Biopython code that builds the backbone (N, CA, C, O; Angstrom):
import numpy as np
from Bio.PDB.StructureBuilder import StructureBuilder

atoms = [
    (1, "MET", "N", (10.187, 3.419, -9.283)),
    (1, "MET", "CA", (9.647, 3.035, -8.003)),
    (1, "MET", "C", (8.324, 2.313, -8.247)),
    (1, "MET", "O", (7.516, 2.743, -9.071)),
    (2, "LYS", "N", (8.111, 1.226, -7.534)),
    (2, "LYS", "CA", (6.854, 0.481, -7.625)),
    (2, "LYS", "C", (5.919, 0.932, -6.513)),
    (2, "LYS", "O", (6.272, 0.896, -5.334)),
    (3, "VAL", "N", (4.720, 1.357, -6.904)),
    (3, "VAL", "CA", (3.741, 1.918, -5.980)),
    (3, "VAL", "C", (2.467, 1.081, -6.042)),
    (3, "VAL", "O", (2.018, 0.706, -7.124)),
    (4, "LEU", "N", (1.890, 0.791, -4.884)),
    (4, "LEU", "CA", (0.632, 0.055, -4.791)),
    (4, "LEU", "C", (-0.413, 0.949, -4.144)),
    (4, "LEU", "O", (-0.180, 1.503, -3.069)),
    (5, "LEU", "N", (-1.564, 1.092, -4.793)),
    (5, "LEU", "CA", (-2.664, 1.900, -4.265)),
    (5, "LEU", "C", (-3.693, 0.995, -3.609)),
    (5, "LEU", "O", (-4.197, 0.069, -4.245)),
    (6, "ASP", "N", (-4.007, 1.246, -2.366)),
    (6, "ASP", "CA", (-4.991, 0.467, -1.619)),
    (6, "ASP", "C", (-6.382, 0.651, -2.227)),
    (6, "ASP", "O", (-6.615, 1.578, -3.002)),
    (7, "GLU", "N", (-7.292, -0.237, -1.867)),
    (7, "GLU", "CA", (-8.651, -0.212, -2.410)),
    (7, "GLU", "C", (-9.406, 1.077, -2.111)),
    (7, "GLU", "O", (-10.260, 1.486, -2.898)),
    (8, "CYS", "N", (-9.111, 1.715, -1.000)),
    (8, "CYS", "CA", (-9.819, 2.945, -0.622)),
    (8, "CYS", "C", (-9.255, 4.192, -1.294)),
    (8, "CYS", "O", (-9.794, 5.287, -1.133)),
    (9, "VAL", "N", (-8.181, 4.027, -2.037)),
    (9, "VAL", "CA", (-7.553, 5.152, -2.731)),
    (9, "VAL", "C", (-8.041, 5.134, -4.180)),
    (9, "VAL", "O", (-8.042, 4.084, -4.823)),
    (10, "THR", "N", (-8.448, 6.278, -4.685)),
    (10, "THR", "CA", (-8.944, 6.336, -6.053)),
    (10, "THR", "C", (-7.872, 5.925, -7.065)),
    (10, "THR", "O", (-6.715, 6.331, -6.961)),
    (11, "ARG", "N", (-8.267, 5.134, -8.017)),
    (11, "ARG", "CA", (-7.322, 4.683, -9.040)),
    (11, "ARG", "C", (-6.838, 5.826, -9.914)),
    (11, "ARG", "O", (-5.816, 5.704, -10.590)),
    (12, "TYR", "N", (-7.555, 6.921, -9.907)),
    (12, "TYR", "CA", (-7.170, 8.084, -10.704)),
    (12, "TYR", "C", (-5.880, 8.733, -10.187)),
    (12, "TYR", "O", (-5.266, 9.542, -10.883)),
    (13, "LEU", "N", (-5.483, 8.382, -8.984)),
    (13, "LEU", "CA", (-4.236, 8.888, -8.430)),
    (13, "LEU", "C", (-3.024, 8.352, -9.210)),
    (13, "LEU", "O", (-1.937, 8.927, -9.152)),
    (14, "LYS", "N", (-3.222, 7.262, -9.930)),
    (14, "LYS", "CA", (-2.137, 6.664, -10.709)),
    (14, "LYS", "C", (-1.486, 7.680, -11.639)),
    (14, "LYS", "O", (-0.268, 7.670, -11.810)),
    (15, "ARG", "N", (-2.278, 8.546, -12.234)),
    (15, "ARG", "CA", (-1.737, 9.495, -13.215)),
    (15, "ARG", "C", (-0.817, 10.532, -12.575)),
    (15, "ARG", "O", (-0.042, 11.181, -13.278)),
    (16, "ASP", "N", (-0.888, 10.697, -11.267)),
    (16, "ASP", "CA", (-0.018, 11.640, -10.572)),
    (16, "ASP", "C", (1.372, 11.072, -10.284)),
    (16, "ASP", "O", (2.266, 11.807, -9.863)),
    (17, "PHE", "N", (1.554, 9.797, -10.502)),
    (17, "PHE", "CA", (2.838, 9.135, -10.268)),
    (17, "PHE", "C", (3.551, 8.866, -11.588)),
    (17, "PHE", "O", (3.967, 7.736, -11.845)),
    (18, "THR", "N", (3.693, 9.869, -12.413)),
    (18, "THR", "CA", (4.342, 9.683, -13.706)),
    (18, "THR", "C", (5.795, 9.245, -13.499)),
    (18, "THR", "O", (6.493, 9.725, -12.605)),
    (19, "GLY", "N", (6.214, 8.333, -14.343)),
    (19, "GLY", "CA", (7.573, 7.817, -14.256)),
    (19, "GLY", "C", (7.739, 6.681, -13.276)),
    (19, "GLY", "O", (8.853, 6.200, -13.070)),
    (20, "HIS", "N", (6.642, 6.237, -12.662)),
    (20, "HIS", "CA", (6.688, 5.138, -11.692)),
    (20, "HIS", "C", (5.726, 4.035, -12.119)),
    (20, "HIS", "O", (4.755, 4.287, -12.832)),
    (21, "GLU", "N", (5.998, 2.837, -11.685)),
    (21, "GLU", "CA", (5.099, 1.714, -11.938)),
    (21, "GLU", "C", (4.063, 1.686, -10.831)),
    (21, "GLU", "O", (4.393, 1.441, -9.671)),
    (22, "VAL", "N", (2.810, 1.938, -11.187)),
    (22, "VAL", "CA", (1.740, 2.050, -10.192)),
    (22, "VAL", "C", (0.629, 1.062, -10.521)),
    (22, "VAL", "O", (0.123, 1.026, -11.643)),
    (23, "LEU", "N", (0.260, 0.267, -9.536)),
    (23, "LEU", "CA", (-0.847, -0.675, -9.671)),
    (23, "LEU", "C", (-1.821, -0.467, -8.522)),
    (23, "LEU", "O", (-1.443, -0.032, -7.434)),
    (24, "THR", "N", (-3.078, -0.786, -8.785)),
    (24, "THR", "CA", (-4.061, -0.805, -7.705)),
    (24, "THR", "C", (-3.991, -2.178, -7.047)),
    (24, "THR", "O", (-3.442, -3.120, -7.618)),
    (25, "VAL", "N", (-4.546, -2.286, -5.855)),
    (25, "VAL", "CA", (-4.586, -3.565, -5.152)),
    (25, "VAL", "C", (-5.284, -4.613, -6.023)),
    (25, "VAL", "O", (-4.851, -5.764, -6.084)),
    (26, "GLU", "N", (-6.343, -4.217, -6.683)),
    (26, "GLU", "CA", (-7.069, -5.149, -7.552)),
    (26, "GLU", "C", (-6.202, -5.610, -8.719)),
    (26, "GLU", "O", (-6.167, -6.799, -9.033)),
    (27, "GLU", "N", (-5.506, -4.681, -9.361)),
    (27, "GLU", "CA", (-4.643, -5.040, -10.485)),
    (27, "GLU", "C", (-3.511, -5.974, -10.062)),
    (27, "GLU", "O", (-3.060, -6.812, -10.843)),
    (28, "ALA", "N", (-3.059, -5.818, -8.818)),
    (28, "ALA", "CA", (-1.973, -6.649, -8.300)),
    (28, "ALA", "C", (-2.452, -8.019, -7.830)),
    (28, "ALA", "O", (-1.639, -8.884, -7.506)),
    (29, "GLY", "N", (-3.770, -8.219, -7.793)),
    (29, "GLY", "CA", (-4.320, -9.492, -7.349)),
    (29, "GLY", "C", (-4.478, -9.601, -5.845)),
    (29, "GLY", "O", (-4.603, -10.703, -5.312)),
    (30, "PHE", "N", (-4.475, -8.464, -5.152)),
    (30, "PHE", "CA", (-4.574, -8.447, -3.695)),
    (30, "PHE", "C", (-5.933, -7.987, -3.198)),
    (30, "PHE", "O", (-6.078, -7.676, -2.016)),
    (31, "ARG", "N", (-6.909, -7.936, -4.050)),
    (31, "ARG", "CA", (-8.237, -7.436, -3.676)),
    (31, "ARG", "C", (-8.804, -8.215, -2.493)),
    (31, "ARG", "O", (-8.769, -9.446, -2.470)),
    (32, "GLY", "N", (-9.324, -7.486, -1.517)),
    (32, "GLY", "CA", (-9.972, -8.113, -0.365)),
    (32, "GLY", "C", (-9.043, -8.425, 0.791)),
    (32, "GLY", "O", (-9.514, -8.801, 1.864)),
    (33, "LEU", "N", (-7.735, -8.282, 0.608)),
    (33, "LEU", "CA", (-6.808, -8.558, 1.707)),
    (33, "LEU", "C", (-6.881, -7.440, 2.741)),
    (33, "LEU", "O", (-6.901, -6.259, 2.394)),
    (34, "LYS", "N", (-6.919, -7.818, 3.991)),
    (34, "LYS", "CA", (-6.906, -6.841, 5.079)),
    (34, "LYS", "C", (-5.480, -6.338, 5.273)),
    (34, "LYS", "O", (-4.540, -6.899, 4.709)),
    (35, "ASN", "N", (-5.314, -5.286, 6.065)),
    (35, "ASN", "CA", (-4.035, -4.588, 6.176)),
    (35, "ASN", "C", (-2.829, -5.479, 6.448)),
    (35, "ASN", "O", (-1.819, -5.364, 5.754)),
    (36, "GLY", "N", (-2.907, -6.358, 7.435)),
    (36, "GLY", "CA", (-1.773, -7.219, 7.763)),
    (36, "GLY", "C", (-1.386, -8.113, 6.606)),
    (36, "GLY", "O", (-0.211, -8.210, 6.252)),
    (37, "ARG", "N", (-2.367, -8.762, 6.021)),
    (37, "ARG", "CA", (-2.120, -9.642, 4.870)),
    (37, "ARG", "C", (-1.646, -8.845, 3.659)),
    (37, "ARG", "O", (-0.789, -9.301, 2.902)),
    (38, "LEU", "N", (-2.204, -7.662, 3.486)),
    (38, "LEU", "CA", (-1.800, -6.808, 2.362)),
    (38, "LEU", "C", (-0.348, -6.378, 2.514)),
    (38, "LEU", "O", (0.404, -6.396, 1.540)),
    (39, "LEU", "N", (0.056, -5.992, 3.714)),
    (39, "LEU", "CA", (1.450, -5.626, 3.952)),
    (39, "LEU", "C", (2.386, -6.788, 3.655)),
    (39, "LEU", "O", (3.452, -6.598, 3.069)),
    (40, "GLN", "N", (1.992, -7.987, 4.059)),
    (40, "GLN", "CA", (2.813, -9.170, 3.788)),
    (40, "GLN", "C", (2.905, -9.447, 2.295)),
    (40, "GLN", "O", (3.986, -9.727, 1.777)),
    (41, "ALA", "N", (1.781, -9.370, 1.607)),
    (41, "ALA", "CA", (1.752, -9.667, 0.171)),
    (41, "ALA", "C", (2.555, -8.647, -0.628)),
    (41, "ALA", "O", (3.222, -9.001, -1.601)),
    (42, "ALA", "N", (2.490, -7.390, -0.221)),
    (42, "ALA", "CA", (3.175, -6.325, -0.954)),
    (42, "ALA", "C", (4.661, -6.235, -0.610)),
    (42, "ALA", "O", (5.449, -5.683, -1.379)),
    (43, "SER", "N", (5.036, -6.772, 0.533)),
    (43, "SER", "CA", (6.417, -6.684, 0.999)),
    (43, "SER", "C", (7.372, -7.331, -0.007)),
    (43, "SER", "O", (7.169, -8.466, -0.437)),
    (44, "GLY", "N", (8.400, -6.592, -0.364)),
    (44, "GLY", "CA", (9.384, -7.108, -1.308)),
    (44, "GLY", "C", (9.012, -6.886, -2.758)),
    (44, "GLY", "O", (9.866, -6.984, -3.639)),
    (45, "GLN", "N", (7.744, -6.589, -3.020)),
    (45, "GLN", "CA", (7.296, -6.356, -4.394)),
    (45, "GLN", "C", (7.086, -4.881, -4.692)),
    (45, "GLN", "O", (7.267, -4.433, -5.825)),
    (46, "TYR", "N", (6.703, -4.131, -3.664)),
    (46, "TYR", "CA", (6.389, -2.708, -3.833)),
    (46, "TYR", "C", (7.194, -1.901, -2.836)),
    (46, "TYR", "O", (7.427, -2.335, -1.708)),
    (47, "GLU", "N", (7.615, -0.724, -3.264)),
    (47, "GLU", "CA", (8.385, 0.147, -2.390)),
    (47, "GLU", "C", (7.479, 1.082, -1.587)),
    (47, "GLU", "O", (7.847, 1.542, -0.506)),
    (48, "VAL", "N", (6.277, 1.361, -2.137)),
    (48, "VAL", "CA", (5.347, 2.283, -1.492)),
    (48, "VAL", "C", (3.941, 1.700, -1.531)),
    (48, "VAL", "O", (3.502, 1.196, -2.565)),
    (49, "LEU", "N", (3.244, 1.767, -0.417)),
    (49, "LEU", "CA", (1.837, 1.399, -0.340)),
    (49, "LEU", "C", (1.081, 2.647, 0.086)),
    (49, "LEU", "O", (1.295, 3.162, 1.183)),
    (50, "VAL", "N", (0.202, 3.131, -0.776)),
    (50, "VAL", "CA", (-0.576, 4.330, -0.486)),
    (50, "VAL", "C", (-1.943, 3.888, 0.031)),
    (50, "VAL", "O", (-2.682, 3.178, -0.651)),
    (51, "MET", "N", (-2.262, 4.322, 1.246)),
    (51, "MET", "CA", (-3.550, 3.970, 1.841)),
    (51, "MET", "C", (-4.060, 5.142, 2.658)),
    (51, "MET", "O", (-3.312, 6.073, 2.956)),
    (52, "VAL", "N", (-5.322, 5.093, 3.015)),
    (52, "VAL", "CA", (-5.922, 6.174, 3.791)),
    (52, "VAL", "C", (-6.255, 5.745, 5.218)),
    (52, "VAL", "O", (-6.823, 6.529, 5.979)),
    (53, "ASP", "N", (-5.915, 4.532, 5.585)),
    (53, "ASP", "CA", (-6.212, 4.007, 6.921)),
    (53, "ASP", "C", (-5.370, 4.733, 7.962)),
    (53, "ASP", "O", (-4.155, 4.542, 8.019)),
    (54, "GLN", "N", (-5.997, 5.557, 8.780)),
    (54, "GLN", "CA", (-5.270, 6.336, 9.775)),
    (54, "GLN", "C", (-5.009, 5.558, 11.058)),
    (54, "GLN", "O", (-4.324, 6.058, 11.950)),
    (55, "ASN", "N", (-5.538, 4.353, 11.167)),
    (55, "ASN", "CA", (-5.333, 3.550, 12.369)),
    (55, "ASN", "C", (-4.321, 2.432, 12.178)),
    (55, "ASN", "O", (-4.141, 1.600, 13.066)),
    (56, "LEU", "N", (-3.673, 2.406, 11.048)),
    (56, "LEU", "CA", (-2.741, 1.324, 10.738)),
    (56, "LEU", "C", (-1.664, 1.177, 11.810)),
    (56, "LEU", "O", (-1.311, 0.059, 12.186)),
    (57, "GLN", "N", (-1.150, 2.276, 12.293)),
    (57, "GLN", "CA", (-0.090, 2.201, 13.292)),
    (57, "GLN", "C", (-0.554, 1.541, 14.586)),
    (57, "GLN", "O", (0.271, 1.039, 15.350)),
    (58, "TYR", "N", (-1.856, 1.534, 14.844)),
    (58, "TYR", "CA", (-2.405, 0.905, 16.046)),
    (58, "TYR", "C", (-2.857, -0.531, 15.788)),
    (58, "TYR", "O", (-2.988, -1.320, 16.724)),
    (59, "GLN", "N", (-3.096, -0.869, 14.514)),
    (59, "GLN", "CA", (-3.579, -2.195, 14.152)),
    (59, "GLN", "C", (-2.450, -3.169, 13.854)),
    (59, "GLN", "O", (-2.607, -4.378, 14.027)),
    (60, "GLN", "N", (-1.314, -2.650, 13.406)),
    (60, "GLN", "CA", (-0.195, -3.495, 13.007)),
    (60, "GLN", "C", (1.035, -3.116, 13.827)),
    (60, "GLN", "O", (1.209, -1.953, 14.191)),
    (61, "ASN", "N", (1.871, -4.084, 14.112)),
    (61, "ASN", "CA", (3.110, -3.824, 14.838)),
    (61, "ASN", "C", (4.178, -3.405, 13.825)),
    (61, "ASN", "O", (4.971, -4.236, 13.382)),
    (62, "LEU", "N", (4.201, -2.145, 13.465)),
    (62, "LEU", "CA", (5.106, -1.656, 12.438)),
    (62, "LEU", "C", (6.519, -1.418, 12.960)),
    (62, "LEU", "O", (7.455, -1.302, 12.170)),
    (63, "LYS", "N", (6.683, -1.345, 14.265)),
    (63, "LYS", "CA", (8.017, -1.112, 14.826)),
    (63, "LYS", "C", (8.929, -2.308, 14.632)),
    (63, "LYS", "O", (10.141, -2.141, 14.496)),
    (64, "THR", "N", (8.376, -3.508, 14.617)),
    (64, "THR", "CA", (9.202, -4.702, 14.448)),
    (64, "THR", "C", (9.192, -5.207, 13.013)),
    (64, "THR", "O", (9.823, -6.219, 12.709)),
    (65, "SER", "N", (8.489, -4.522, 12.138)),
    (65, "SER", "CA", (8.444, -4.961, 10.741)),
    (65, "SER", "C", (9.447, -4.176, 9.915)),
    (65, "SER", "O", (10.038, -3.203, 10.385)),
    (66, "ARG", "N", (9.626, -4.612, 8.684)),
    (66, "ARG", "CA", (10.526, -3.919, 7.759)),
    (66, "ARG", "C", (9.840, -2.708, 7.149)),
    (66, "ARG", "O", (10.489, -1.925, 6.456)),
    (67, "HIS", "N", (8.569, -2.537, 7.383)),
    (67, "HIS", "CA", (7.812, -1.464, 6.764)),
    (67, "HIS", "C", (7.999, -0.155, 7.507)),
    (67, "HIS", "O", (8.084, -0.114, 8.734)),
    (68, "ARG", "N", (8.059, 0.884, 6.745)),
    (68, "ARG", "CA", (8.167, 2.223, 7.316)),
    (68, "ARG", "C", (6.818, 2.889, 7.166)),
    (68, "ARG", "O", (6.235, 2.880, 6.082)),
    (69, "TYR", "N", (6.325, 3.456, 8.225)),
    (69, "TYR", "CA", (5.004, 4.060, 8.228)),
    (69, "TYR", "C", (5.140, 5.569, 8.308)),
    (69, "TYR", "O", (5.803, 6.100, 9.199)),
    (70, "THR", "N", (4.508, 6.248, 7.371)),
    (70, "THR", "CA", (4.478, 7.703, 7.388)),
    (70, "THR", "C", (3.040, 8.151, 7.212)),
    (70, "THR", "O", (2.356, 7.717, 6.285)),
    (71, "GLN", "N", (2.586, 9.007, 8.090)),
    (71, "GLN", "CA", (1.220, 9.517, 8.019)),
    (71, "GLN", "C", (1.275, 10.996, 7.674)),
    (71, "GLN", "O", (2.065, 11.760, 8.228)),
    (72, "SER", "N", (0.403, 11.378, 6.731)),
    (72, "SER", "CA", (0.352, 12.803, 6.403)),
    (72, "SER", "C", (-1.059, 13.305, 6.455)),
    (72, "SER", "O", (-1.303, 14.486, 6.207)),
]
sb = StructureBuilder()
sb.init_structure("model")
sb.init_model(0)
sb.init_chain("A")
sb.init_seg("    ")
for serial, (resi, resn, name, xyz) in enumerate(atoms, 1):
    if name == "N":
        sb.init_residue(resn, " ", resi, " ")
    sb.init_atom(name, np.array(xyz, "f"), 0.0, 1.0, " ", f" {name:<3s}", serial, name[0])
structure = sb.get_structure()
């Protein structure tokens, strides 16, 4: 599984995803992209985007997108 860690997520979380390909936003070349642009850039390349933004569901129209949003 390909996992992308957002800028606000510690890069040390990578070690908890053993057996998966994990990159930070910076490593993927997406540094500085805001949520909408980041979702577009990551779409099709990553299966999971880990972020801490709790307002994403209100900022982006996720119901009409291919992205699945899960908050924990």
